[in-house]
Phi, psi and omega in degrees: 000315187284331173292331173285324173307314191269352182085014177277149170305146171231154179272352167196158177290150173291140177250111189226051176293154178273112180248107176244281175300325179293321177301309184303312180296322179299324181277351184068034173242155178281156188288325176305319171294322181300319190265353180251349178229112185296334179294325179292321177297315186291317174302317177294324173297315182292322185287323179287326176298315185290316189291324184256001178062044174294161181248022177200153160235145188230143184267350178295131187217324182190163187267017194250009185282310181293311184294326175298318179290343169282340185113007178289141175299151175228135177266121178254146184231154181293321190213040169208173186290146177293170182205157170273150178277112176301344179269357183223056182288161178298315181261086181277320175251145181304323183298335178306330183296325178292344178270349182289138170249147180293120178290154177269116184294350181253011192274003177093016186262199187286335177289325179297326174309311179295316177304313185291330174299319177302313186288327175295314174297322177302320179296323189274324186230356183306131183089342177254323180223142176289150181248123181270113168273176187208144170218159174276146175276171190302315182291311178304312179291331177296318182291328174291325185270331191250332188099139189296314183299309186296321181295322178296323178289323183297322177312318183274317190272333190214072179304323180297323179289316179298320168307313180292323174295314173302321178294320175302309180301311176305318174301315183296312186296321184288328172300315181295318180296315180307312183294327175290323177296313177302329176285342174121022175284155178258337175212150177248139172267142167246111178263110181232047184311319184302334183304333188282351175279348188257140181293163188298332186278313177299319176299311181304314190277325190249322189257318186304311185301327181278325166304319182292321174303312184296318181297318186291325183278333170295320180296324183292332174281005178065044181234123178295159185234137176244123184254132180232109172241099182275170189088191183273095179259021191306318185290355182247000190307315186297312179294326180296324173296331181281350178292333183076022171290160185284330191205138178237131169272129180247127179280167189303325179295348186267139172287122189285324182298318177295324176293316175298319178303309191283327181266356176087178187273352189262347180274139174281138184240128166258136172140193348222045177295147181292122184302322184282312188298317184265312186277322187276315189246351181271199176235166178301325173300316178298318180295313180305308184291321177301317181288327174296325180291314178302313176300316180299325184287321183278312187082227181298159174057059176248136178236132193275135178168164174282179186287335182208187183314137174295123177300147190288339182261014177297135179299140185297329178298326180288325175292317178301328180291336173300310184289322176309315180297320181296329178286334181278354188236129173234153179222152176228080187279173184276128181298154167215142176292146164254147177269005182209151156057024184280336187239093181239025179160166182231020183288172195301326185241021175284000000 
């Protein structure tokens, strides 16, 4: 993975699909246990990586950790990800923001569960597989704390409040990231799916600066960044390319040729076969052929995987086809140096 970031030769492409519910199902555990006990999550990640020869283990599991530690109510389900109730946000009134305290990632809450997961993964696979930590982006976390409908209205009606909310979120997320970095992760993911629902002008003026601040400070922490904005982010591609992240996940609605053109040649791109059409409902041949088309569209610095999470009921042979494509392909892109974090291992797909 890191060799792809820096443009160095690799003997095969990295295969790094996001496996969350699929990992729980592979390990034979319910998803409630997966997201509430870091030991269950770590065991499922290691089992899934070993069974399918994946080139990543990931701590991303659900969007409710940070907001829950702020005091937000969470809706729990026996075998699917938890969620916030949009009718019952933590910040019902704007003045509620002034009463919020920054949560401590080590205080024993849901953030600490992820930090402990990072340390356990470091113990089990550190140096053999890269460990992907995870934090929420400013728009996604704002939707968790404020509610999607309200934050969308706030972007238009009260930009000053949005700036205050985003500043709170960035501080919280960077504290959370630092705890995961100290525990042993190798790369941090920023999940900001809600940003794809915002027009280019509002994104550029209100969201992009805070994403940029997060990326710059994470780089100062010597940690590479993987950006995940699912949905149709076509209208945001140029700004996404300016963030300077090492890797971007591109979801199925986006044209990959356009993504490469607008984001430039230096960022690694993962994607973007449709998870349902190919992994859940397709065949291994469909998966292999779809990834070959994606690779041709992206060119250099391609990382193999679907546009978003692997569906839990995907046939194992389809997930194995993702790795089969990665194993069948080697690249020799033009090298470029990284000013931070470039050399974190020597495994076959790093």
